[in-house]
C-alpha positions in Angstrom: 240.6 -96.1 -106.5 240.5 -99.9 -106.2 240.9 -101.8 -103.0 242.1 -105.3 -103.4 239.8 -107.9 -101.7 242.8 -109.8 -100.5 244.4 -106.9 -98.7 244.4 -107.2 -94.9 242.0 -104.9 -92.9 239.4 -102.3 -93.7 240.6 -99.5 -96.0 238.5 -97.3 -93.9 240.1 -98.3 -90.7 243.3 -96.9 -89.2 246.3 -97.2 -91.6 248.6 -98.6 -88.9 246.4 -101.6 -88.6 247.3 -102.8 -92.0 250.1 -105.0 -93.2 252.5 -103.0 -95.5 255.3 -104.6 -97.6 257.9 -102.3 -99.0 259.6 -103.3 -102.3 262.9 -102.4 -103.8 264.8 -103.6 -106.9 268.2 -103.2 -108.3 268.4 -103.7 -112.0 270.6 -103.9 -115.0 269.4 -100.5 -116.2 266.4 -98.1 -116.3 264.3 -99.5 -119.2 261.7 -102.0 -117.8 261.3 -103.6 -121.3 265.0 -104.1 -122.0 266.5 -104.3 -118.6 266.0 -106.9 -115.9 266.0 -107.3 -112.1 269.3 -108.4 -110.4 268.1 -108.1 -106.8 264.8 -107.8 -104.8 264.1 -106.8 -101.3 260.9 -107.3 -99.2 260.5 -106.0 -95.6 257.1 -106.5 -94.1 255.6 -104.1 -91.6 252.6 -104.8 -89.3 251.0 -102.4 -86.9 253.7 -99.9 -88.0 256.6 -102.3 -87.0 259.1 -104.3 -89.0 258.2 -108.0 -88.5 260.0 -109.7 -91.4 262.4 -109.1 -94.2 263.8 -111.0 -97.1 265.8 -110.3 -100.2 267.8 -112.2 -102.8 270.1 -111.8 -105.8 268.4 -112.5 -109.0 269.9 -113.9 -112.2 268.8 -111.6 -114.9 269.8 -113.8 -117.8 271.8 -111.0 -119.4 275.1 -109.2 -118.6 275.0 -106.5 -116.0 276.5 -103.3 -117.5 279.4 -101.8 -115.7 277.5 -98.5 -115.3 274.9 -100.3 -113.2 277.4 -102.4 -111.3 279.1 -99.2 -110.3 276.0 -98.1 -108.5 274.7 -101.2 -106.7 278.0 -103.2 -106.8 276.4 -106.4 -108.3 278.4 -108.2 -111.0 277.8 -111.1 -113.3 279.7 -113.5 -111.0 277.5 -112.6 -108.0 274.4 -113.7 -109.7 275.7 -116.6 -111.7 274.2 -119.3 -109.3 271.2 -117.3 -108.2 267.5 -118.0 -108.9 265.6 -116.5 -111.8 262.8 -114.0 -111.0 260.3 -116.8 -111.6 262.0 -119.1 -109.1 262.0 -116.5 -106.5 258.3 -115.5 -106.8 257.2 -118.3 -104.3 258.9 -116.5 -101.5 257.7 -113.2 -102.7 254.1 -114.3 -102.6 254.5 -115.8 -99.2 255.8 -112.7 -97.7 253.5 -110.1 -99.4 250.1 -111.8 -99.2 247.3 -109.6 -97.8 249.6 -106.6 -97.5 249.6 -103.1 -99.1 252.4 -102.6 -101.6 254.8 -99.7 -101.1 258.1 -98.4 -102.5 260.2 -95.3 -102.5 259.5 -93.8 -106.0 257.0 -96.5 -106.4 256.4 -96.0 -110.2 259.8 -97.3 -110.9 259.8 -100.4 -108.7 256.2 -101.2 -109.6 256.9 -101.1 -113.3 259.9 -103.5 -113.1 258.0 -105.9 -110.8 255.0 -106.0 -113.1 257.2 -106.3 -116.3 259.0 -109.1 -114.6 255.8 -111.0 -113.7 254.5 -110.6 -117.2 257.6 -112.2 -118.5 257.5 -115.0 -116.0 256.1 -118.5 -116.7 253.7 -118.3 -113.9 250.0 -117.3 -114.1 248.8 -115.5 -110.9 245.3 -116.1 -109.8 243.0 -113.5 -108.2 244.1 -114.8 -104.8 247.7 -113.7 -105.4 249.3 -111.0 -103.4 248.0 -107.5 -104.3 251.6 -106.4 -105.0 251.3 -108.3 -108.3 248.0 -106.6 -109.2 248.5 -103.6 -111.5 245.3 -101.9 -110.4 246.1 -101.7 -106.7 247.6 -98.4 -105.7 251.1 -98.4 -104.0 252.0 -96.3 -100.9 255.0 -94.1 -101.8 257.0 -92.2 -99.1 258.8 -90.1 -101.7 255.4 -88.3 -102.4 255.2 -87.3 -98.7 258.9 -86.3 -98.5 258.4 -84.0 -101.5 255.7 -82.1 -99.6 257.9 -80.9 -96.9 259.0 -77.3 -97.3 262.4 -76.0 -96.3 264.3 -79.2 -96.8 266.8 -79.9 -99.5 266.9 -83.2 -101.3 264.5 -86.1 -101.4 266.6 -89.0 -102.2 266.2 -92.0 -99.9 269.5 -91.3 -98.2 268.6 -87.7 -97.5 265.1 -88.7 -96.1 267.0 -91.2 -93.7 269.3 -88.6 -92.5 266.3 -86.3 -91.6 264.7 -89.1 -89.5 268.0 -90.5 -88.1 267.5 -93.8 -89.9 270.5 -96.1 -90.6 270.6 -96.7 -94.3 272.6 -100.0 -94.0 274.1 -101.1 -97.3 272.9 -98.3 -99.5 271.9 -99.3 -103.1 271.2 -102.8 -102.1 267.6 -103.9 -102.5 266.9 -105.3 -99.0 268.6 -102.6 -96.9 267.1 -99.9 -99.2 263.6 -101.4 -98.8 263.9 -101.5 -95.0 265.2 -98.0 -94.7 262.4 -96.8 -97.1 259.8 -98.6 -95.0 261.1 -97.0 -91.8 260.9 -93.5 -93.6 257.2 -94.2 -94.5 256.3 -95.2 -91.0 257.7 -92.0 -89.6 256.3 -89.8 -92.3 252.8 -91.3 -92.0 252.8 -91.0 -88.1 254.0 -87.4 -88.3 251.7 -86.2 -91.1 248.5 -88.3 -90.9 248.6 -90.2 -87.5 244.8 -90.9 -87.2 244.1 -91.4 -90.9 242.5 -94.3 -92.5 244.3 -96.3 -95.2 241.9 -94.9 -97.8 242.6 -91.4 -96.5 246.3 -91.8 -96.8 246.1 -93.1 -100.4 243.6 -90.3 -101.3 245.9 -87.7 -99.9 248.9 -89.3 -101.6 247.2 -89.2 -104.9 246.4 -85.4 -104.4 250.0 -84.6 -103.4 251.4 -86.6 -106.5 249.0 -84.8 -108.8 250.0 -81.3 -107.3 253.6 -82.2 -107.7 253.2 -83.2 -111.3 251.3 -79.9 -112.0 254.2 -77.9 -110.5 256.8 -79.8 -112.4 254.8 -79.3 -115.6 254.6 -75.5 -114.9 258.3 -75.4 -114.2 259.1 -77.0 -117.6 256.9 -74.6 -119.4 
């Protein structure tokens, strides 16, 4: 497991001493190669508390299908005068420096983020935010919610209901990212209150592998 040199704090120190940035995207579809980002949300947590949040609509440079608009409510007219993904990256870098990246169902958001970065006109140096580094592991509260026995449903809105968290404007990137971050803080305090960041990431890796093995067995 790789620990990025520009992430704040000691990975073998308490997890709650680290800065964590939760990430969420709304998109034109589910294919990271064909589809594009239409909204991003970035709340930043430090010492377990929300300290900053930012989000923006993104002009995807392509029509937004009605099927996608029906989910997040974002239409072509809404993004017509909005920045491109590349134009928004400056603010993303500012907010995410030296922070561990995280997302609810992280593989989806991470794949769209990195695909968007690869298509951008910017070359990120080794000093760029860890969230733009493909080798850095992401925190994912969905993995932790799946571990819980005796509960039904692991969608973000269901996890929020279990913790009494206000979801805000559901299926909008900034509000979803804030809600996911609050879920993660509560889950980590509940399940691994005294762990190091390295310990949290190692445990998360084991839980994810166990889930994949269970799912593969179910399919067989």
